[in-house]
C-alpha positions in Angstrom: 0.0 0.0 0.0 1.3 3.4 -1.0 1.6 5.9 1.9 -0.7 8.9 1.8 0.4 12.3 0.6 0.2 13.6 4.2 2.6 10.8 5.3 4.9 11.5 2.4 4.9 15.2 3.4 5.8 14.4 7.0 8.6 12.1 5.9 10.1 14.7 3.6 9.8 17.3 6.4 11.8 15.0 8.7 14.4 14.6 6.0 14.6 18.4 5.5 15.1 18.9 9.3 17.9 16.3 9.2 19.6 18.1 6.3 19.3 21.5 8.0 20.7 20.1 11.3 23.7 18.6 9.5 24.3 21.7 7.4 24.2 23.8 10.6 26.8 21.5 12.2 29.0 21.6 9.1 28.8 25.4 9.0 29.8 25.6 12.7 32.8 23.3 12.1 33.9 25.5 9.2 33.5 28.7 11.1 34.7 27.8 14.6 37.3 25.1 14.2 40.7 25.5 12.6 40.9 22.8 9.9 43.6 21.9 7.5 43.0 22.7 3.9 42.2 19.1 3.2 39.7 18.9 6.0 38.2 22.2 5.0 37.8 21.0 1.4 36.1 17.7 2.6 33.7 19.7 4.8 32.9 22.0 1.9 32.2 19.0 -0.3 30.0 17.4 2.3 28.1 20.8 2.7 27.6 21.0 -1.0 26.1 17.4 -1.1 23.8 18.2 1.9 22.6 21.4 0.1 21.8 19.4 -3.0 19.8 16.9 -0.9 18.0 19.8 0.9 17.1 21.4 -2.5 15.8 18.1 -3.8 13.7 17.6 -0.6 12.3 21.1 -0.9 11.3 20.5 -4.5 9.6 17.2 -3.5 7.8 18.9 -0.6 6.5 21.6 -3.0 5.2 19.0 -5.4 3.6 16.9 -2.6 1.8 20.0 -1.2 0.6 20.8 -4.7 -0.8 17.3 -5.0 -2.4 17.6 -1.6 -4.2 20.8 -2.7 -5.4 19.1 -5.9 -6.8 16.2 -3.8 -8.5 18.6 -1.5 -10.2 20.5 -4.4 -11.4 17.2 -5.9 -12.8 16.1 -2.5 -14.6 19.4 -2.0 -16.0 19.2 -5.6 -17.3 15.7 -5.0 -18.9 16.8 -1.7 -20.6 19.7 -3.5 -21.9 17.4 -6.2 -23.3 14.9 -3.7 -24.9 17.7 -1.6 -26.4 19.2 -4.8 -27.8 15.9 -5.9 -29.3 15.3 -2.5 -30.7 18.8 -2.2 -32.4 18.8 -5.7 -33.6 15.2 -5.7 -34.7 14.9 -2.1 -35.5 18.4 -1.0 -38.7 18.7 1.0 -41.5 20.3 -0.9 -42.9 23.2 0.9 
């Protein structure tokens, strides 16, 4: 069974939080610690990789939210159609 859009959104948000925490730690290491050129280069590479992941997760989150909005609109439209059918077919005659 495929997870719901809401579950997928929650999973992506967890991944975004993980990426942001790791990026914060990397930025602190780069800023506060004295590193050799090799260590600094490795940290910069890792930071670049984490930023790519964060960008990808943000794009995925944007798409999932768009899908969620579409699903909501379809649900509301179905509800309105059902209500209209009920109202016009079974409305009490005054």
